[in-house]
C-alpha positions in Angstrom: 3.4 -24.3 -8.0 4.4 -27.9 -8.3 7.3 -27.5 -5.9 5.1 -25.7 -3.3 2.3 -28.2 -3.4 4.6 -31.2 -3.2 7.3 -30.1 -0.8 6.4 -27.0 1.2 4.9 -27.9 4.5 2.2 -25.1 4.7 0.5 -26.5 1.5 0.3 -30.1 2.6 -3.5 -30.0 3.1 -3.9 -28.4 -0.4 -2.5 -31.3 -2.3 -5.7 -33.3 -2.3 -7.5 -30.3 -3.9 -5.1 -30.1 -6.9 -6.7 -31.5 -10.0 -3.3 -32.6 -11.2 -0.5 -31.7 -13.6 -2.5 -32.7 -16.7 -4.7 -29.6 -16.1 -3.7 -26.1 -17.1 -2.3 -23.8 -14.5 -5.4 -21.6 -14.3 -7.6 -24.5 -13.6 -5.2 -25.9 -11.0 -4.9 -22.5 -9.2 -8.6 -21.9 -9.2 -9.2 -25.2 -7.3 -7.0 -24.1 -4.4 -8.1 -21.9 -1.5 -6.8 -18.5 -0.8 -3.9 -18.1 1.6 -4.5 -15.6 4.4 -2.4 -14.0 7.1 -4.0 -16.6 9.5 -2.1 -19.4 7.7 1.1 -17.3 7.6 0.9 -17.0 11.3 -0.1 -20.6 11.8 2.8 -22.2 9.9 5.4 -19.5 10.6 8.3 -18.5 8.5 9.8 -22.0 8.3 6.5 -23.5 6.9 6.9 -21.7 3.6 10.5 -22.3 2.9 11.5 -24.3 -0.2 13.1 -27.7 0.4 16.9 -27.8 0.9 17.0 -24.5 2.8 17.5 -24.2 6.6 16.1 -21.1 8.3 18.6 -21.2 11.2 21.5 -21.4 8.9 20.1 -18.8 6.5 19.7 -16.3 9.4 23.3 -17.1 10.7 24.8 -16.5 7.2 22.8 -13.4 6.5 21.0 -14.8 3.5 17.6 -14.0 5.1 16.2 -11.9 8.0 13.0 -12.1 10.0 10.7 -9.1 9.9 7.3 -8.2 11.2 4.6 -6.8 9.0 2.9 -3.6 10.1 -0.3 -4.0 12.1 -1.5 -4.5 15.7 0.0 -7.3 17.7 -2.9 -9.6 16.6 -2.5 -8.6 12.9 1.3 -8.8 12.6 3.0 -11.6 10.7 6.6 -12.7 11.1 8.1 -13.3 7.7 11.4 -14.1 6.1 13.0 -11.1 4.3 15.1 -12.0 1.3 16.7 -8.6 0.4 18.2 -9.8 -2.9 14.9 -11.1 -4.1 13.1 -7.8 -3.1 15.8 -5.7 -4.8 15.5 -7.7 -8.0 11.7 -7.3 -8.1 12.0 -3.6 -7.4 14.5 -3.1 -10.2 12.2 -4.7 -12.6 9.3 -2.7 -11.4 11.1 0.5 -12.4 10.9 -0.5 -16.1 7.1 0.0 -15.8 7.3 3.7 -15.5 9.1 6.0 -18.0 10.3 8.4 -15.3 11.7 5.7 -13.1 13.3 4.0 -16.0 15.1 7.2 -17.0 16.1 8.3 -13.5 19.3 6.3 -13.3 18.1 4.2 -10.4 20.3 1.4 -9.0 22.7 2.0 -6.2 21.3 5.5 -5.7 20.9 7.7 -2.7 17.4 7.5 -1.4 15.5 9.4 1.4 12.7 7.5 3.1 9.9 9.3 4.9 7.7 6.8 6.7 6.4 5.8 10.1 9.5 4.5 11.8 7.7 1.2 12.7 7.7 0.4 9.0 11.4 1.0 8.5 13.0 0.2 11.8 14.2 3.6 13.1 11.8 4.5 15.9 12.7 6.9 18.8 10.6 5.2 21.5 11.3 8.0 24.0 10.3 10.7 21.7 13.8 12.2 21.6 15.3 13.0 18.2 17.8 10.5 16.8 21.1 11.8 15.5 21.8 11.6 11.8 24.3 8.7 12.1 21.5 6.5 13.6 19.2 7.3 10.6 21.7 7.0 7.8 22.2 3.4 6.6 24.2 2.9 3.5 22.5 4.7 0.6 19.4 5.4 2.7 18.5 8.4 4.8 15.5 7.9 7.1 13.9 11.3 7.7 11.5 10.5 10.5 12.0 8.7 13.8 8.9 10.0 15.6 6.1 7.5 16.2 3.5 10.3 16.7 3.8 12.3 13.5 0.8 14.5 14.3 3.1 16.4 16.6 5.9 17.3 14.2 7.5 20.7 15.1 8.6 23.4 12.8 12.1 22.6 13.8 11.6 19.0 12.6 10.3 20.2 9.2 13.4 22.5 8.9 15.7 19.6 9.8 14.1 17.3 7.1 14.5 20.1 4.5 18.1 20.7 5.4 18.9 17.0 5.4 17.4 16.6 2.0 19.5 19.4 0.6 22.6 18.0 2.2 22.0 14.4 1.2 20.6 15.2 -2.2 18.8 11.9 -2.8 18.0 10.8 -6.3 14.6 9.5 -5.0 12.3 10.0 -2.1 10.2 7.0 -1.1 7.4 8.2 1.2 4.2 7.5 3.0 1.9 9.9 1.1 0.3 11.2 4.3 3.7 12.1 5.8 5.1 13.7 2.7 2.0 15.8 2.2 2.3 17.0 5.8 6.0 17.9 5.3 5.1 19.7 2.0 2.4 21.7 3.7 4.7 22.7 6.6 7.5 23.6 4.2 5.2 25.8 2.2 3.9 27.5 5.3 7.5 28.1 6.6 8.8 29.2 3.2 11.4 26.4 3.1 13.2 25.1 0.0 15.1 21.8 -0.4 16.8 19.6 -2.9 14.4 18.4 -5.6 14.8 14.6 -6.3 14.4 13.1 -9.8 11.5 11.0 -8.6 9.1 10.6 -5.7 7.7 7.2 -5.0 4.6 6.8 -2.9 4.4 3.6 -0.9 3.2 2.2 2.5 -0.5 3.2 2.1 -3.1 4.3 -0.4 -2.5 8.0 -1.4 -5.4 10.5 -1.4 -5.8 12.9 -4.2 -5.2 15.5 -1.5 -1.7 14.0 -1.0 -0.9 14.2 -4.7 -2.0 17.8 -4.8 0.0 19.0 -1.8 3.2 17.1 -2.8 3.1 18.4 -6.3 2.7 21.9 -5.0 6.1 21.8 -3.2 8.1 19.3 -5.3 8.9 19.8 -8.9 9.5 16.3 -10.1 7.5 13.2 -11.3 5.5 11.3 -8.6 4.5 7.7 -9.0 2.8 5.1 -6.7 4.3 1.7 -6.1 2.0 -1.1 -5.0 3.4 -4.0 -3.1 3.6 -5.7 0.3 6.1 -7.4 2.5 4.6 -10.8 1.7 4.6 -10.6 -2.1 7.1 -8.0 -3.0 6.7 -5.3 -5.7 3.4 -6.3 -7.3 2.3 -3.4 -9.5 3.8 0.0 -10.6 2.0 3.1 -11.7 3.1 4.1 -15.1 3.5 7.7 -16.4 -0.2 7.6 -17.7 -1.5 6.7 -14.2 -2.4 3.0 -14.7 -1.0 0.2 -12.6 0.9 -2.6 -14.4 1.7 -6.0 -13.1 5.3 -6.9 -12.3 4.7 -10.1 -14.3 8.1 -11.7 -13.9 7.9 -11.7 -10.1 4.1 -12.0 -9.4 1.1 -13.8 -10.7 -2.1 -11.9 -10.1 -5.6 -13.4 -9.9 -8.7 -11.2 -9.8 -11.9 -12.0 -7.9 -14.7 -9.6 -8.9 -17.3 -8.3 -6.5 -20.5 -10.3 -6.4 -23.0 -9.5 -9.2 -25.4 -7.8 -6.8 -23.0 -4.9 -6.4 -23.0 -4.3 -10.2 -19.3 -3.4 -10.3 -17.6 -6.2 -12.3 -14.4 -4.3 -12.9 -13.8 -4.0 -9.1 -12.4 -6.9 -7.2 -9.8 -8.3 -4.8 -6.4 -9.7 -5.6 -4.7 -13.1 -4.9 -0.9 -13.0 -5.4 1.6 -15.8 -6.2 5.3 -14.9 -6.0 8.0 -16.2 -8.2 11.6 -16.8 -7.4 11.7 -16.4 -3.6 12.9 -19.7 -2.2 12.6 -18.3 1.3 8.9 -17.8 1.1 6.8 -19.9 -1.4 3.6 -17.8 -1.6 0.6 -19.2 -3.4 -2.7 -17.3 -3.9 -2.2 -14.9 -1.1 -5.3 -12.8 -0.3 -3.6 -9.4 0.2 -6.9 -7.8 1.2 -6.8 -5.0 -1.4 -9.3 -3.9 -4.1 -8.4 -2.7 -7.6 -10.4 -1.5 -10.5 -9.3 -3.1 -13.8 -9.0 -1.2 -17.0 -11.5 -2.2 -19.7 -9.9 -4.5 -22.3 -11.2 -2.3 -25.1 -9.5 0.7 -23.5 -5.7 -0.1 -23.3 -3.4 2.1 -21.2 -2.1 5.1 -23.2 1.5 4.2 -22.2 1.3 1.2 -24.6 2.2 -1.5 -22.1 0.0 -4.6 -22.5 1.7 -7.4 -20.6 -0.1 -8.7 -17.5 -2.9 -7.2 -15.4 -3.6 -3.5 -15.9 -5.6 -1.7 -13.3 -7.2 1.7 -13.7 -6.8 2.5 -10.0 -6.3 1.1 -6.6 -9.6 1.2 -4.6 -8.5 0.6 -1.0 -8.7 -2.2 1.5 -11.5 -4.8 1.3 -11.9 -4.3 5.0 -12.5 -0.6 4.5 -15.6 -0.9 2.3 -18.5 1.2 3.4 -22.1 1.7 2.3 -24.4 4.5 1.7 -27.8 4.7 3.5 -29.4 2.6 0.7 -26.8 -0.2 0.8 -24.8 0.9 -2.2 -21.2 -0.2 -1.8 -18.5 2.5 -1.5 -14.8 1.9 -1.8 -12.1 4.1 -0.2 -11.5 5.5 -3.6 -15.1 6.5 -4.0 -15.0 8.4 -0.8 -11.7 10.0 -1.7 -13.0 11.2 -5.1 -15.8 13.0 -3.4 -13.9 14.4 -0.5 -10.8 15.6 -2.4 -12.8 18.3 -4.3 -13.6 20.1 -1.0 -11.9 23.5 -0.7 -9.1 24.2 1.9 -8.9 20.5 2.9 -5.5 19.1 4.0 -6.6 15.8 5.4 -9.8 13.9 6.3 -11.0 10.6 7.7 -14.5 9.4 7.1 -15.8 6.7 9.5 -19.2 5.0 9.1 -20.4 4.3 12.6 -23.9 3.0 11.7 -25.8 2.4 8.4 -27.0 6.0 8.3 -24.4 7.7 10.5 -20.8 9.0 9.7 -18.2 10.8 11.6 -15.8 13.1 9.6 -12.5 14.4 10.8 -11.4 17.4 8.8 -7.9 19.0 8.9 -6.8 22.5 7.8 -10.2 23.9 7.1 -12.2 27.0 8.0 -15.7 26.5 9.5 -17.1 27.2 6.0 -15.0 24.5 4.4 -15.8 22.1 7.2 -19.4 22.5 6.3 -18.6 22.1 2.6 -16.7 18.8 3.4 -19.6 17.5 5.4 -22.0 18.3 2.6 -19.9 16.4 0.1 -19.9 13.3 2.3 -23.6 13.6 3.0 -24.3 13.9 -0.7 -22.3 10.7 -1.4 -23.8 8.6 1.4 -27.3 10.2 1.9 -26.6 9.8 5.6 -26.2 12.0 8.7 -22.6 13.3 9.0 -21.0 14.7 12.1 -18.0 16.8 11.1 -15.2 17.6 13.5 -12.2 19.9 12.8 -8.8 18.6 14.1 -5.1 19.4 13.7 -4.1 16.0 12.2 -5.6 12.6 11.6 -3.9 10.1 13.9 -2.4 6.9 12.4 -3.5 3.4 13.2 -1.6 1.2 15.5 0.2 -0.1 12.4 1.5 3.4 11.7 -0.6 3.7 8.6 -3.5 6.1 7.9 -7.0 5.1 6.9 -9.0 7.5 4.7 -12.4 5.8 5.2 -13.7 2.7 6.9 -16.7 1.3 8.7 -17.1 0.2 12.4 -20.5 -1.3 11.8 -20.1 -3.8 8.9 -17.3 -6.0 7.7 -17.1 -7.7 4.3 -16.7 -11.4 4.0 -16.2 -14.0 1.2 -19.9 -13.6 0.1 -19.0 -10.1 -1.2 -17.0 -11.7 -4.0 -18.0 -13.8 -7.0 -16.8 -17.4 -7.4 -13.1 -18.1 -7.3 -10.2 -15.7 -8.0 -9.0 -16.1 -11.6 -6.4 -14.8 -13.9 -7.9 -11.8 -15.8 
């Protein structure tokens, strides 16, 4: 913190807000603003580098790379990527899950199933990429297609065959895509190599994703929560809670405003440790979590740092029922995932009392059942439409629920972010 405030260019204007080194770190942090993607774009990669490092030289020597975060052209941020720092944080995060800790992870073979925009192996002309263009060191990238709603049966067979040939120790996957593959594989009667561990990443998994993946794969599944900006932030333990990667990330929690009557629910501000190529202070990552009650510790026995009961979705994807009651993505998913014969869905609030529901893999009867579940949750009018697949956003990610008529702002949250 001291180094960033005194010598990192992006925080020059923050120095006057710092109450000084005589105060404790919580007080000093709370006096500072939240860092947003706007400032990351404004100052660029060089504005967040620690003193004594030169970006041009670091790029030339391979110590650091430049990457773009996912998002539309107006939302993308260009950042430095320090692979050694990321790897160290990821290795430590494995200790927070019993299955990951015991899987023998390290320099292991890993298959990755994601939108190719997120991992750098897109086939822009739609043609399949040969295996040698999707195999990089210990990684095998299973998907090169930007439009994953049009996967063919042949593509599913190729993925299954490559998994059996490559025999990865782990699969890191976008949950939407892995659930789609699992459903196709089940329909086609395919079998493939079973990894020791599946790690969900890239986006918030639905309960439907968990169900379908576990139907096809016979191995532990965990969710990893992190971001390009701040690294591996929290890891889901074997009991289902999310534990802070405390040696690499400081987490501050800002609860929702009292009027919403949900004090355990709030957004996160992240401060990274040990990355000289990006000094990150109080970054508003834009995500909501639900904290575990202090009197109800996680059954796994871990106590260090922040412990969240669940991830609740993006702040920008908050919705409301017809009476103004706040709904998180997790609230919507809990209601929708109990619907029969549902493979995927997307619930969009188009007006205070109006919703549009996309439903995948359902009969007319189950479409009606899904519509009724959302109507019961929102007390609103719901138009339900059956489709073959929910399309991804421009970022390549999928959104389970969001609103086009109301966006949250800082007044939705109470006071300043603080360490729980």
